N, C-alpha and C positions, 0 to 999 in steps of 0.2 A: 803513486803518475804524473805524471808533470801536468799542470795547469795550460803554458802556452809555448808557442814553438821557440820561443829565445830561452825557456827554463827547459826543452827538452834537447835543445842544441847546449846550454850551460852544461848539465850535467851532464852527460858526453865529453865535453871535454873536460873534464875531472880524469873520467873515466880513459881516453886515451891521448893527453894532455903532450906530448913529445909524437906523436903520429902523425906522419903526413895526413893529411883533409883534403888537400886541392893541391890541384898541379895546373902553372898557364906558361905558354911557350913567350921565352920574351931572350931576344937578341942570338937565334934561333936555338936554342935550346930549353926546353922543359926545366923549369922548375918548381921546386917544393916548397908547401904551407906548412908548417903545423897548427894543430888544435891551438894549441898555446899563443901561435901567434893570432891565428881565427878570432881567439877571447880577445885581446889586443885591440885587433882593428874593430873590431864589431864596439867595445869600450869605446876607440879612439871615435867612430864614427857618433856612437849617442850623446858623447859629449858634446858635439859641434851642433847636434842636434839642441841639448840642451841652448846649449848660447844664441843658437840667432830665434832662439824661442817656441821653437816648439811644445804645443801643450795635449795632455791625453787625452786622446779622442780626434784627434784631427789626423786630416790626411795628410801624406807625400807620396808625391808619387820618384817613380824609375822609369829614366827614358834609355837605354844602354843593351847591348849585345851581353850573351854571359860572360862574367867573367866575375872573378871574385871579390872585386867591390859592390856588384849587384848582390850578392851576398853580405855585404858588412851593411849595406846600406841598410837592407830589409830587415833584416834580425835588428840592428840598430834600432829603428821606426817603431817597430812593434813592443822589443823591448822597454823605451822609453813611455809606453802606452799609444803612441800612433797606429793607426791602418796604411799603411801599404796598396796605392795604384800602380801597376805596374802596365806601359807603355811601349805598344812594340819601336823601338826606335826606327822601324823602317815607315810607320803611318805618315800618312799625309798632313799637313799641316788645320785641314780643319778639323781633322778626325783628332789631333792632339789638343788642339785646344776646347773643343769638346767636352772632351775629359777630362782635362783641367780644371775647366769653371763648373760639368755638371759633377766634379766628384771634392767640387769645393777645396781642392789642392793649394796647400798653403807653403810646400817647399815642392822641389825641385833639382833633383838629382842627375844628372842629364852629361853623355857620351861626346856627346859631338856638339864643336863649339858653331859649324855654321846654325844648329837648332838652337840652343843655346839664344843665338845672337836675334834670329827670326821670335822668339818668343821673347825676347826682351821689350821689341819695338816693339811686341804689339798688348804689353803689360796692361794697356786700357781697356780690353777683353778678357782682364783678367785680373779685377780686383782684389781678389784673395789671397793672389801668387805671390810672398813677400822677400821668398829667397829661391837664387839657381843658383847649383852648386852644377860646377862640370869639373868632373872625374877626370879628367885627360888633356891634357897643353893647358895656354893661358888664355885667358876669357881676351876677347877684342870688341868687348861692349861695357862702358860702366855699370856696374849695379850687376854683374856677374862672378857671385865667387870664387875662384880656384881650388881645385882637395888641399891643396898646403895651408890656405890662410883658411878654408874651412875647417880643419884638423885642428891648425893653432888656439883659432878662436876655441872650443873644446876643451885646448889645457885647460881653463878658466872654469870650466863647469864645477860642480858641486858632486865628484863621485859616490857621496853620501844618496844624495837623492836620483842618480841609477839605480841603484840598491834597493832602494822604497821602492820606484815604478815597475826594475823587473820583478821583486817578488810579491808584487801587488795585484800582477796580474795576476787575471778568471778564465777560464776555460769557455766562459760564454761568451767573452770579448768582440769584437769585435776587429778580425784580423787585418781582412783586408777586403777590400775592393775589385772586382778581375770583371773589366769590359768583355765583356764577349762581343766577338769581332763583329760574328753570327754570318750570314747569307743575302739578309735583308735587314732593311732598316738602320738607322744612326745605333749604334753602341748602344748598351745599356750597363748595370754595375752590380752584378749579383755581390751580394751580404755575405763573408764568409770568417765561419768566428775561428776562432785556435781550436775551438772541437770541433769542427766540420771537419781540418783540414787533419785534426790527428787522427781525430775515429777512423777517416781513411788507412792512414800509416800504420798504424797500430794493426789494422785488420788484415792489408798488403803484407805485411812485415815477416804473418805468421803464415803464409800462406808459399814466401817464396822468399826460400833463403840466400842472406847475402851475409857476409863479416868484412872487415878489418883487412882482408885477405886482398878482398875484392877490388876493381877498379873500374866506374866510370865513365864515358865519351860520353861530354857534356858536348852538345849541337843546339839540339830544338830553340827556338824563345825560350828564355824561364817567364816572360810574358802570359807565357799560356798556361794556364793550369796542370798537363799535364806533364809538362817538365820542370816545372815548380815541385808536384808533390812527388812523384817517378823517381826526376833525375837527379832532386836536389834534399829534399825532408826524408825522404823516405832514408835516401843514400847517406846521410848525417845521421839517421836514428840507428844507422845498424854498423855505423863507422867505416862505409868504403867509400876509399879516397874517391874524388869527382877532379878527372881531367877536363879543362877546356878545350874547344876545337879552336885553332883557328878561327874558321868560321864555315860557312856550311859547305862553301868549295873543296876547302885540305882538308875536309872530312875522311876520302881514302888513305891520303896520305895520312893525316894522324891515327887512323886507326894505325898504321902498319907503325910507325914512334911509340905512340902509347901501349902496344899491346892490350888494351882492354879486355875486362873479363864478363862486363855485361855492357849494354848496347841497348839505347831504348830510343824509338823512333818513329813517324812515322813511317805508311805504306810506301810509299815512293820510294825513300832508300832500297828498300828490299826489291819492289821492282826495277830500280834502275841494278840493280848486282847482280839480280838475279839477270836479265836483259846483256847486261854487261859478258857474265859468264858465257852465255850458251853463244855469245857474237865471238870472243876467244873464242872454244869448243870447237864450232863449225868453221871455221876457218884454217884449223889448223890439218896435223896432218892425220889424213886418213885412220890409221891403224888408233892415236889418241883418241879420236874421237868416238868410234868405236868402245872403244874399252870405257869413258866415259858416259857412251850411252846403259850401257849393259851395267857398272854400276848405279846409275840413277834408276836403272829398271829395279835393281836387286833389294835399292835403300825406300825404294816405292812402295814393293811389296812385303817387305819388311815392316813399315808403317800401316799398312792396310788390317796387316796383322794385331798390331800393336790395337790398332782401332776397336779391332774387336773383340779385345780381350783376351787373344792367343801369344804365346811365347813366338818367338822366331824361330824357323825350323834349322835343324844342323847346319845345314847347308849353305845358308842366308848368314851366319853365321861366322861359317868358315871365308865365303866370300867376301864379306862386308871387311872382314882382318885386314884380308889381302887389300878390297878394292881403298882402303881406308888410308893405306899405307900409299899407293901408288895414285889415287886422285883425289879425295878429298880430305887429305892432312893439305895440299896445294891451293885449294878454296880455301879452307880455315886461316893459310899461308895470309891468304889478302886482309884478314881481319886480325890479323896480328898470330895468331895461332894460338891465342890462350882463351879465344869464347869461350862462356861457357853457356852462353843464351843472348836473344835479343828480347826483348818487351817490343809489341807493336801497338800502339793507339793511333785518336786522333780522327782517324778514318777506316772501311772498313781493308779487311787486309784478303788480296788473295788468294782464295783456298788452295790453289793450285799451285800459289807460291809456297804456303808456311807448310806442303808437301815438299814439295822441293829440298829447301833448305835442310825439314825434317830428316828427311832418306838419308842427306849429307852428314846430317849426325849432331846440326847446332839446328834446336828445338827457337822455334818463335814463339813467346807464347800473347798471345793476344787479347787484349780487354778491351771495355768498350766503359766511354763516362761518360760527363759533361762538368762543364765550371761550375751549373748548380749542383753537383752531387759528389765535388770534392778532388778532384771527378772520377773515381772508378767507379761503379756501378759491379761490374763482373771479369773476372780474369783466368785465364787459362791458369795452369799452371803441374809442376808436377805431381805426378798421381792422375792429376785431374784435367785431360788437358786433349779435346774434342776439336778436331779443324773442321773449320766452319761456321764455329762458333765462336762467340768470345767470353765464354766459361761458365762456368754457374757463380752467381752473384757472389759478392761479401755474406758474408756468414751474419753481418750486424746489421745489416741491411733486410726490410720486406720489399718483394718483388708483387706485381699483378698486372696481368691483361688486360683491358677494357674488352669492351663489347666490339671497337672499329679497333679491335688490333697496339692502340697504345698500350706501350711501357708506362708504368705507375712504380711509383719510388718510394719510399717510407724508410728514417733511421736518420742516425745519428751524425752522419756527415751532409743532410740533402739542406741547401743553403738558406736563410734566411727572409730570402726575398729581394729587390731589387730595390737598390737606393733612389727614395724620391716616385717610386712607381707605384704606389698601393693596388691603383685596377690592375698591373700586368700580374703583380707579383698574386691578389684573387686570382686572375684566367689560371697561373701558374699552380700554386696551392690549393689544392681543394681537399677540407678534413685531413690534415699532414699530410694527403698524396702528393708530389712532384709527377704533373703532366711532364713526361720527357720532350714528345713529338717524335717519335723515335716507335714505328714498327718492328713488333719484337713478337720470337715466340720463343717459349719456353720447355722445354720436352725433356726427362730425364734427367732436370737438374739443371740443363746445360741451356741456356741462354743463344740464342741468334736471334739479331737485327736486319732485318729484311730491304727496311729504308727508313726514309724522312717520311714523317707522314705528309707534308707539303709538297714536298716534291715527286709523288704519285704521281705518271701520267695520267690521263685517260684517257684513251683514244675515242676519236670520232665513231668510232664505231660501238663501245662504251664499256673497251677492253679495259682491266688495270694495269700496270707497265711500272717495275722501281726500276726506276733509269741505274742505279746505282751496280746489282748485280748483275744487267748486260756492260754497263761500263767497266766494270771488275773482270768479266772474263775476254771484254777484245784487249783491256791492259794484259794478260797474260804471251800476246803475240810480239817477238822481240823487233816487230816493224813498229809497233805503235804504244805510243808513251803516255797520249791523254786524249781524253776522251771526253764529248758531251752530249751526249743523247734528249731531243729536241722532240716534239713534237702531238702535247697535250691538245685535246681538241682538235685532233689532226688528222686525215683519212690512213697515214704508215707516218713510223721513225721514223728520222731524219738525224743527222751526227755531223760536230763539229770535230775534224782527228788530227789530230798530230801526231806525224811521223816520229819514231825515232831514229834521229836523221843520222848518231854512229851508223848504225845498221842500214840504213837507208844507202847511205854516203858506200859500204860497202858494198851491197848491190849492183849503183852509177859502174861503180870503176868496175864491176863483174860484169855488165852490161857492157859496160864502154860508153856509157851516157858521158858527155858532154854540160859537164857544170860546176859554176861560180860561187854561187850563194844557195842557200835553201830555199828560194824564191824559185830558183831555176828546178829544181829536183820536186820541188810537188807540182809544179806544170808541165813534165814531164811526164806523154800518155805513159812508158813503160812503167812508173810511179805510181801513176791511177789504177792502173789494173793489176799491180802490184799489189799494194792494199786491198781492192776489190774482192781479188783472191783468197786474200789471209782472213778478210770478213766476214765471207762468204764461206768457209770452212768450220769458223770458227761459229756459227748463228744457225749450222744446217740442220743440226736436228731440231731448233725453236720450230714453235709456230707459225705464221707467216706472221701474227701480227706485234710478235717481239724479235720480228728484224726487223733491223736497219736496209729501208730501202734506198736512201739517196745518202752521201756524204757529201763535205767538203776538208779538203786537205789543207791546212793553216802551216803557212812559215815559219811558225816559232810558238812557241806552250804559251797558254795561261799561267802570270806574275802574279805576284804581289804587290808588286809595283803598277800595276794598272789596276788594280783592284777589282784584276781577277777571280783571283781566288785569297783563301785565307791562312791567314798567318801557318797554319797547319795542312794546305795546298787543298783545303777544301773547293771545290769550284763554287764561287754565287753563281747562281744560275743566273740569275737577275739580270744579273751587268751584265752576266756575258751575251747572255740574249739577246736584250736592247744594244751595245754594241757590235753585235752579228746579226741585226733586224733585217738586213736586207738580203743580208747571206741565204739563211733558211728560210726568206719567203722563196728566192729564185731555187729554191730546192723543189718549191710545191708547186712553180710554176713550166715545170719541165714535162714536156708533150708526151701522153699517152703511159702508158706504163713501163717504157723504156728506160732502161737502169740510164740515171745522167749524172755519175758522178764530178765534181770541179775540184776547183783549187785555188786559194787566193792568198796574194802575197802584201800580207801583212805590215801596211807601210808606217802605224803608228798607233799610239792605244784611242783614236776618234777613228780614223781614216783609212781604206781600203780600197786595193786597186784591181 
């Protein structure tokens, strides 16, 4: 058993040697990187770290998009006895400085010359930061090392010192401080050991079969523990090739190029895929449309039988064989044609969307976890797959549901506490049990998460509403992109709704609605009426206290640049509620019981018209 993450990777290097471990796009085409080259690069980066004076048990940060250099730096830091501190490269300067200062980082790998320059000018706020290394391009400011200069310094380092440090690593050593983006307050650093992460990797690898013939497309930020464990360490553990997407915007094109067998994502990608498929089909010829919906209906019927533990009927098997050639293969072609399965995490997955993809023959294995649990707590996997749940808990974890419904977790992947925050650590860890903050139900061995404990809405009438459940229901509609439900201590529920603009534009053209931009669309009465009809249809069977009484259409989606969502696209409710406070208040000022939906053109992050 390997003691540290770098030791695990070096054991795989010996096994796979000249096989491909990573792929990245350069000059218009994907280029391969072998396990042998991975070793050379990790050693070169570690040499540079030793040359600039990084000591064991010191922190070094990485602020870059997903790329091989991210892994080189990460493995080198840990192999040299240091602790990696990942920072989202899209973070604002204030948060970056907070993390670097709070974590006492001595060194920073930075991808952006602009960000490196800004930080160099503010070194007075970062007295412990000794070295900034620019991963790409040439520094524009004195005091910043180029990657070439950094690696040249490393050539003078003692290779025997690296070998000693690599071998000396222990499972209980701190591997990383992962700052939780959270939905409230300043980020806090979760302390994870090598053993925490390896325990999670080892447990997950026993549940979902992967091998060196597989290839995974990496595009979720490596700064988030979900991608870092599942899309990076877990893949290396099982010899899977990691192909890096050029950016989140190029994922559809990169899927077609790479033809991955495994894709790991947050639900937002699957929601977009689902809506695009429905949009293409509904805009197509009548006969193809009928064939598609017949195929999906048959696939859903098969899924329903399997969920009950029953085998598909002979007729279903015959029909689905035909539909595979006529319908499903074309859907799979958009994902490259080789896909074995999706993995979903980071936020709740809509059950209907999971059922849809499973009906086409592409399962989405939904899991659940938190930064503090390294991260996976439960996951669906082949043979143990229940739609609407996040799967069975990992075999090496203990799960308990508290009297108030909160999920408690104990086991080897539970973190060591929050960096320099003993009070918060005591609140989170009680008698060895981690308080997740999530409301959970454990039934027949499967875990279901209903909502965040702190997000539960209590209406003025005393009714409890789980907003995520209702938001996920509304997002199954092809005209809806994002939703935030509001209504704590209010007489009824309201919502901020972001339409799916591609679908709404198609509708507008069909209805001959003139528009120049998104603002024109959301303001048009026919668009407001369309969204009202769609929402009413979805919520018609819900009790009145769980129905949205009024809503406002927004002309843009919530986004990370404005701090409205986390990097895994979970809405920061407190920030969005404050930013759109007057809009939400107006929904409660409407006279009488008359339905009074509105729209708003969002000018910037602070001002609305």
